[in-house]
Structure formats: structure tokens, C-alpha cells
Residue frames as a rotation matrix with the C-alpha (Angstrom) as fourth column:
MET 1
-0.598 0.765 -0.237 107.59
-0.097 -0.363 -0.927 34.48
-0.795 -0.532 0.291 31.66
ILE 2
-0.250 0.510 -0.823 106.40
-0.962 -0.226 0.152 34.34
-0.108 0.830 0.547 28.13
ALA 3
-0.658 -0.032 -0.752 106.70
-0.262 0.946 0.189 30.60
0.706 0.322 -0.631 28.19
PHE 4
-0.918 0.360 -0.164 104.80
0.290 0.331 -0.898 30.46
-0.269 -0.872 -0.408 31.51
SER 5
-0.356 0.836 -0.417 102.00
-0.504 -0.548 -0.668 32.54
-0.787 -0.028 0.617 30.19
PHE 6
-0.341 0.201 -0.918 101.91
-0.880 0.277 0.387 30.51
0.332 0.940 0.082 26.98
GLU 7
-0.858 -0.028 -0.514 101.59
0.083 0.978 -0.191 27.33
0.508 -0.207 -0.836 29.01
VAL 8
-0.743 0.640 -0.195 98.88
0.096 -0.186 -0.978 28.85
-0.662 -0.746 0.077 31.13
ILE 9
-0.211 0.665 -0.716 97.01
-0.857 -0.479 -0.192 30.05
-0.471 0.573 0.671 28.13
ALA 10
-0.516 -0.006 -0.856 97.43
-0.592 0.726 0.351 26.62
0.619 0.688 -0.378 26.45
GLY 11
-0.951 0.154 -0.269 96.21
0.292 0.739 -0.607 24.90
0.105 -0.656 -0.747 29.60
VAL 12
-0.526 0.806 -0.272 93.22
-0.214 -0.435 -0.875 27.14
-0.823 -0.402 0.401 29.94
ALA 13
-0.234 0.379 -0.895 92.44
-0.971 -0.126 0.201 26.64
-0.036 0.917 0.398 26.28
LEU 14
-0.748 -0.091 -0.657 92.72
-0.223 0.967 0.120 22.92
0.625 0.236 -0.744 26.68
ILE 15
-0.854 0.490 -0.177 90.43
0.351 0.292 -0.890 22.91
-0.384 -0.822 -0.421 29.77
THR 16
-0.322 0.764 -0.559 87.95
-0.597 -0.622 -0.507 25.18
-0.735 0.170 0.656 28.01
GLY 17
-0.413 0.094 -0.906 87.98
-0.840 0.346 0.419 22.82
0.353 0.934 -0.063 25.00
LEU 18
-0.905 0.022 -0.425 87.39
0.138 0.960 -0.243 19.86
0.403 -0.278 -0.872 27.21
VAL 19
-0.661 0.719 -0.215 84.54
0.098 -0.201 -0.975 21.55
-0.744 -0.666 0.062 29.04
ALA 20
-0.237 0.562 -0.792 83.03
-0.883 -0.464 -0.065 22.54
-0.404 0.684 0.607 25.66
LEU 21
-0.645 -0.106 -0.757 83.44
-0.529 0.777 0.341 18.99
0.552 0.620 -0.557 24.48
ILE 22
-0.940 0.281 -0.194 81.70
0.335 0.640 -0.692 17.59
-0.070 -0.715 -0.695 27.55
PHE 23
-0.413 0.813 -0.411 78.82
-0.284 -0.544 -0.790 20.04
-0.866 -0.209 0.455 27.21
ALA 24
-0.293 0.249 -0.923 78.49
-0.955 -0.021 0.297 19.09
0.055 0.968 0.244 23.48
TYR 25
-0.858 -0.046 -0.512 78.47
-0.096 0.993 0.071 15.43
0.505 0.110 -0.856 24.36
ILE 26
-0.777 0.610 -0.156 75.81
0.320 0.168 -0.933 15.91
-0.542 -0.775 -0.325 27.03
LYS 27
-0.221 0.705 -0.674 73.69
-0.667 -0.613 -0.423 18.05
-0.711 0.356 0.606 24.63
ASN 28
-0.553 -0.040 -0.832 74.18
-0.752 0.455 0.477 15.42
0.359 0.890 -0.282 21.88
THR 29
-0.952 0.163 -0.259 72.94
0.249 0.905 -0.345 12.67
0.178 -0.392 -0.902 24.26
GLN 30
-0.503 0.813 -0.293 69.87
0.065 -0.302 -0.951 14.74
-0.862 -0.498 0.099 25.22
LEU 31
-0.208 0.419 -0.884 69.08
-0.896 -0.445 -0.001 15.44
-0.393 0.791 0.468 21.61
GLN 32
-0.781 -0.107 -0.616 69.41
-0.389 0.854 0.345 11.75
0.489 0.509 -0.709 20.78
LEU 33
-0.828 0.545 -0.132 66.96
0.463 0.531 -0.710 10.89
-0.317 -0.648 -0.692 23.54
GLN 34
-0.282 0.766 -0.578 64.56
-0.368 -0.643 -0.672 13.52
-0.886 0.024 0.463 22.25
ILE 35
-0.407 0.086 -0.909 64.81
-0.906 0.089 0.414 12.14
0.116 0.992 0.041 18.74
SER 36
-0.944 0.017 -0.331 64.19
0.024 1.000 -0.019 8.68
0.330 -0.026 -0.944 20.05
GLU 37
-0.596 0.773 -0.217 61.10
0.331 -0.009 -0.944 9.82
-0.731 -0.635 -0.251 22.04
GLN 38
-0.186 0.520 -0.834 59.82
-0.706 -0.661 -0.255 11.77
-0.684 0.541 0.490 19.00
GLN 39
-0.682 -0.111 -0.723 60.33
-0.647 0.553 0.525 8.74
0.342 0.825 -0.449 16.80
ASN 40
-0.906 0.398 -0.146 58.34
0.419 0.783 -0.460 6.60
-0.069 -0.477 -0.876 19.21
SER 41
-0.322 0.822 -0.470 55.59
-0.030 -0.505 -0.862 9.24
-0.946 -0.264 0.187 19.21
LEU 42
-0.379 0.119 -0.918 55.71
-0.888 -0.326 0.324 9.31
-0.261 0.938 0.229 15.42
TYR 43
-0.922 0.000 -0.388 55.27
-0.128 0.944 0.305 5.53
0.366 0.331 -0.870 15.27
ALA 44
-0.682 0.712 -0.169 52.39
0.511 0.298 -0.806 5.71
-0.523 -0.636 -0.567 17.69
LEU 45
-0.202 0.623 -0.756 50.72
-0.427 -0.750 -0.505 8.49
-0.881 0.221 0.418 15.63
GLN 46
-0.633 -0.064 -0.771 51.23
-0.762 0.229 0.606 6.51
0.138 0.971 -0.194 12.43
ALA 47
-0.933 0.309 -0.182 49.50
0.332 0.936 -0.113 3.57
0.136 -0.166 -0.977 14.03
ASP 48
-0.401 0.816 -0.416 46.63
0.294 -0.315 -0.903 5.79
-0.868 -0.484 -0.113 15.18
VAL 49
-0.262 0.303 -0.916 46.25
-0.816 -0.576 0.044 7.25
-0.514 0.760 0.398 11.65
SER 50
-0.867 -0.071 -0.494 46.30
-0.376 0.744 0.553 3.76
0.328 0.665 -0.671 10.16
ALA 51
-0.789 0.596 -0.149 43.59
0.559 0.597 -0.575 2.68
-0.254 -0.538 -0.804 12.62
LEU 52
-0.222 0.697 -0.682 41.49
-0.142 -0.715 -0.684 5.78
-0.965 -0.055 0.258 11.84
CYS 53
-0.507 0.037 -0.861 41.84
-0.854 -0.158 0.496 5.15
-0.118 0.987 0.111 8.10
ALA 54
-0.929 0.185 -0.321 40.78
0.097 0.958 0.272 1.51
0.357 0.221 -0.907 8.48
GLY 55
-0.546 0.771 -0.327 37.85
0.535 0.020 -0.844 2.70
-0.644 -0.636 -0.424 10.63
ALA 56
-0.296 0.467 -0.833 36.88
-0.556 -0.793 -0.247 5.30
-0.777 0.390 0.495 8.08
VAL 57
-0.762 0.041 -0.646 36.88
-0.572 0.426 0.701 2.66
0.304 0.904 -0.301 5.33
GLY 58
-0.826 0.494 -0.271 34.70
0.555 0.797 -0.240 0.36
0.097 -0.349 -0.932 7.50
LEU 59
-0.407 0.695 -0.593 32.40
0.224 -0.553 -0.802 3.31
-0.886 -0.459 0.069 8.36
GLY 60
-0.521 0.179 -0.834 32.13
-0.759 -0.544 0.358 4.21
-0.390 0.820 0.419 4.68
GLU 61
-0.895 0.164 -0.415 31.14
-0.092 0.842 0.532 0.67
0.437 0.514 -0.738 3.84
HIS 62
-0.652 0.655 -0.381 28.61
0.697 0.319 -0.643 0.63
-0.299 -0.685 -0.664 6.62
LEU 63
-0.395 0.485 -0.780 27.25
-0.186 -0.874 -0.449 3.94
-0.899 -0.032 0.436 5.47
ALA 64
-0.717 0.129 -0.685 26.91
-0.690 0.010 0.724 2.73
0.100 0.992 0.082 1.87
HIS 65
-0.834 0.428 -0.349 25.00
0.423 0.901 0.094 -0.35
0.355 -0.069 -0.932 3.19
LEU 66
-0.470 0.685 -0.556 22.70
0.532 -0.282 -0.798 1.86
-0.704 -0.671 -0.232 5.22
GLU 67
-0.526 0.256 -0.811 22.12
-0.590 -0.797 0.132 4.12
-0.613 0.547 0.570 2.23
GLN 68
-0.848 0.212 -0.486 21.15
-0.291 0.580 0.761 1.05
0.443 0.787 -0.430 0.12
ARG 69
-0.674 0.619 -0.402 18.72
0.738 0.582 -0.342 -0.08
0.022 -0.527 -0.849 2.85
ALA 70
-0.452 0.504 -0.736 17.26
0.099 -0.792 -0.602 3.43
-0.887 -0.345 0.308 3.10
ASN 71
-0.671 0.201 -0.714 16.70
-0.730 -0.347 0.588 3.53
-0.130 0.916 0.380 -0.69
LEU 72
-0.845 0.365 -0.390 15.10
0.199 0.893 0.405 0.08
0.496 0.264 -0.827 -0.52
LEU 73
-0.540 0.633 -0.554 12.78
0.732 0.029 -0.680 1.27
-0.415 -0.773 -0.479 2.28
VAL 74
-0.540 0.313 -0.781 11.88
-0.390 -0.916 -0.098 4.40
-0.746 0.251 0.617 0.30
ARG 75
-0.802 0.191 -0.566 10.96
-0.512 0.268 0.816 2.26
0.307 0.944 -0.117 -2.68
ARG 76
-0.748 0.505 -0.431 8.89
0.580 0.813 -0.053 -0.02
0.324 -0.290 -0.901 -0.52
GLN 77
-0.516 0.550 -0.656 7.13
0.404 -0.519 -0.753 2.88
-0.755 -0.654 0.046 1.06
ASP 78
-0.629 0.285 -0.723 6.35
-0.696 -0.621 0.361 4.38
-0.346 0.730 0.589 -2.34
GLN 79
-0.791 0.372 -0.487 4.87
-0.079 0.726 0.683 1.02
0.607 0.579 -0.544 -3.40
LEU 80
-0.601 0.594 -0.535 2.79
0.796 0.379 -0.473 0.89
-0.078 -0.710 -0.700 -0.26
GLU 81
-0.535 0.397 -0.746 1.61
-0.070 -0.901 -0.429 4.49
-0.842 -0.178 0.509 -0.73
MET 82
-0.774 0.311 -0.551 0.51
-0.605 -0.109 0.789 3.58
0.186 0.944 0.272 -4.25
LYS 83
-0.586 0.571 -0.574 -1.61
0.409 0.821 0.399 0.80
0.699 -0.001 -0.715 -2.74
GLU 84
-0.823 0.160 -0.545 -2.78
0.526 -0.147 -0.838 2.87
-0.214 -0.976 0.037 0.21
PRO 85
-0.845 0.533 -0.030 -5.33
-0.524 -0.818 0.235 5.16
0.101 0.215 0.971 -1.46
ALA 86
-0.177 0.814 -0.554 -7.82
-0.154 0.533 0.832 2.30
0.972 0.233 0.031 -1.56
THR 87
-0.303 -0.008 -0.953 -7.19
0.852 0.446 -0.275 1.56
0.427 -0.895 -0.128 2.14
GLN 88
-0.960 -0.059 -0.275 -7.51
0.188 -0.862 -0.470 5.24
-0.210 -0.503 0.839 2.89
ASN 89
-0.568 0.821 -0.054 -10.90
-0.536 -0.320 0.781 5.26
0.624 0.473 0.623 1.13
TYR 90
0.006 0.559 -0.829 -12.08
0.412 0.754 0.512 2.46
0.911 -0.344 -0.226 3.35
ARG 91
-0.640 -0.296 -0.710 -10.88
0.767 -0.191 -0.612 4.29
0.045 -0.936 0.349 6.40
GLN 92
-0.954 0.299 -0.015 -12.69
-0.300 -0.951 0.070 7.45
0.006 0.071 0.997 5.33
ALA 93
-0.250 0.895 -0.370 -15.86
-0.283 0.298 0.912 5.42
0.926 0.332 0.179 4.53
SER 94
-0.209 0.131 -0.969 -15.62
0.755 0.651 -0.075 3.83
0.621 -0.748 -0.235 7.98
LYS 95
-0.884 -0.155 -0.441 -15.35
0.413 -0.703 -0.580 7.24
-0.220 -0.694 0.685 9.68
MET 96
-0.778 0.628 -0.004 -18.25
-0.540 -0.666 0.514 8.61
0.320 0.402 0.858 7.70
ILE 97
-0.086 0.760 -0.644 -20.46
0.071 0.649 0.757 5.61
0.994 0.019 -0.109 8.55
ASN 98
-0.460 -0.169 -0.871 -19.52
0.853 0.187 -0.487 6.00
0.245 -0.968 0.058 12.20
LYS 99
-0.952 0.074 -0.298 -20.67
0.027 -0.947 -0.321 9.64
-0.306 -0.314 0.899 12.03
GLY 100
-0.153 0.982 0.108 -23.99
0.252 0.144 -0.957 8.52
-0.956 -0.119 -0.270 10.56
ALA 101
-0.540 -0.062 -0.840 -23.48
-0.697 -0.527 0.487 9.33
-0.472 0.848 0.241 6.84
GLU 102
0.599 0.784 0.161 -25.80
-0.495 0.520 -0.696 7.75
-0.630 0.337 0.700 4.32
LEU 103
0.197 -0.512 0.836 -24.55
0.450 0.805 0.387 4.95
-0.871 0.300 0.389 2.09
GLU 104
0.701 0.113 0.704 -25.01
0.710 -0.211 -0.672 7.03
0.073 0.971 -0.228 -1.11
GLU 105
0.902 -0.414 0.118 -22.90
-0.427 -0.898 0.112 9.86
0.060 -0.151 -0.987 0.40
VAL 106
0.316 -0.817 0.483 -20.12
-0.319 0.388 0.865 7.37
-0.894 -0.427 -0.138 1.35
ILE 107
0.352 -0.142 0.925 -20.17
0.773 0.602 -0.201 5.91
-0.528 0.786 0.321 -2.20
ALA 108
0.861 0.056 0.506 -19.92
0.394 -0.703 -0.592 9.39
0.322 0.709 -0.627 -3.73
ASP 109
0.814 -0.535 0.225 -17.28
-0.580 -0.737 0.346 10.84
-0.019 -0.412 -0.911 -1.43
CYS 110
0.230 -0.753 0.616 -15.05
-0.473 0.467 0.747 7.75
-0.851 -0.463 -0.249 -1.15
GLY 111
-0.057 -0.196 -0.979 -15.27
-0.996 0.085 0.041 6.46
0.075 0.977 -0.200 -4.69
LEU 112
-0.792 -0.193 0.579 -16.32
-0.324 0.937 -0.130 2.99
-0.518 -0.291 -0.805 -3.51
ALA 113
-0.661 0.627 -0.412 -18.61
-0.192 0.390 0.901 0.59
0.726 0.674 -0.137 -5.33
ARG 114
0.224 0.874 0.431 -21.98
-0.779 -0.105 0.618 -0.09
0.585 -0.474 0.658 -3.66
GLY 115
0.722 0.073 -0.687 -20.87
0.156 0.952 0.265 -3.56
0.674 -0.298 0.676 -2.50
GLU 116
-0.331 -0.927 -0.176 -17.70
0.538 -0.033 -0.842 -2.19
0.775 -0.374 0.510 -0.99
ALA 117
-0.599 0.172 0.782 -19.61
-0.518 -0.828 -0.215 0.53
0.610 -0.534 0.585 0.90
GLU 118
0.562 0.827 -0.025 -22.18
-0.554 0.399 0.731 -2.00
0.614 -0.397 0.682 2.14
LEU 119
0.373 -0.478 -0.795 -19.33
0.536 0.810 -0.236 -4.28
0.757 -0.339 0.559 3.41
VAL 120
-0.695 -0.652 0.303 -17.80
0.192 -0.574 -0.796 -1.28
0.693 -0.495 0.524 5.29
ALA 121
-0.182 0.755 0.630 -21.17
-0.792 -0.492 0.361 -0.45
0.583 -0.434 0.687 6.81
LEU 122
0.725 0.443 -0.527 -21.68
-0.141 0.845 0.516 -4.08
0.674 -0.300 0.675 7.85
ALA 123
-0.073 -0.859 -0.508 -18.23
0.628 0.356 -0.692 -4.21
0.775 -0.369 0.513 9.36
GLN 124
-0.737 -0.163 0.656 -18.94
-0.290 -0.801 -0.524 -1.03
0.611 -0.577 0.543 11.39
ARG 125
0.297 0.912 0.284 -22.26
-0.762 0.047 0.646 -2.46
0.576 -0.408 0.708 12.62
ILE 126
0.605 -0.180 -0.775 -20.50
0.350 0.935 0.056 -5.73
0.715 -0.306 0.629 13.73
LYS 127
-0.420 -0.907 -0.006 -17.83
0.451 -0.203 -0.869 -3.68
0.787 -0.368 0.495 15.40
LYS 128
-0.453 0.392 0.801 -20.31
-0.670 -0.742 -0.016 -1.56
0.588 -0.544 0.599 17.33
ALA 129
0.603 0.772 -0.204 -22.25
-0.501 0.564 0.656 -4.67
0.622 -0.294 0.726 18.36
SER 130
0.495 -0.452 -0.742 -19.18
0.584 0.805 -0.101 -6.33
0.643 -0.383 0.663 19.87
């Protein structure tokens, strides 16, 4: 009877061990599949990060180019603004003449020479006539 119970216990232990081994094998297979999927995801993420880095470099270069152009435009605008006061004086003189201001008043207020003021007045008369 002791031998019988030992054989039964050994058989149950063997079957339990085989069942545990089968479950371990199945779990190992599942984990390997998960690792494979995660590795594929990791490769895809690495490719995405590489693409983003390359895009960031390109964007940085483009931004630097735009900044250079903006600086150039600011310098050009500053140069034009330095030249503009004379143009602005002519505009103001033109407006004053349109409102009926005297030539002497235009000369004094706009800082124009008499010949310049006379040319502005003549241009306004021609403009009104046409």
C-alpha cells in the first residue's frame, strides 16, 4: 500500500510537473511574441525620432535663413526710413498746398527750398487740372 501510494504520488507529481512545464512553455512563447512586437514598435519609434530630428535640423536651417532675411529687410527698411524724411516733407507740402496754404508757410513748415516748394505747388496744380 505504501508502494501504491508512492507510485500515485510520483505519478501525480510527474503530471503536475508536465502541466507546469506546458504552462511555462506557453507563457514563454507569449512573452517572446510580446518582446518581438515591442522590438518592432521600438524600431518604428526610433525611425520616427530620427525623422523628427532630421526635420528639426531642416527647420532650424530654414529658420536661420528666415532670420537672415528678416535682418536684411530691417536694414533695408532703416535705410529707406533715413531717406524718407525728404519724401515725407514733400507729402506734407503737397497736403498743405491742397488745403490752400501759402508758399512761404509751406517753405517754413516743411523745410523745403523755394524751388522745391514751387515744384510741389506746380505739381499740385497740374494734378488738379487733369
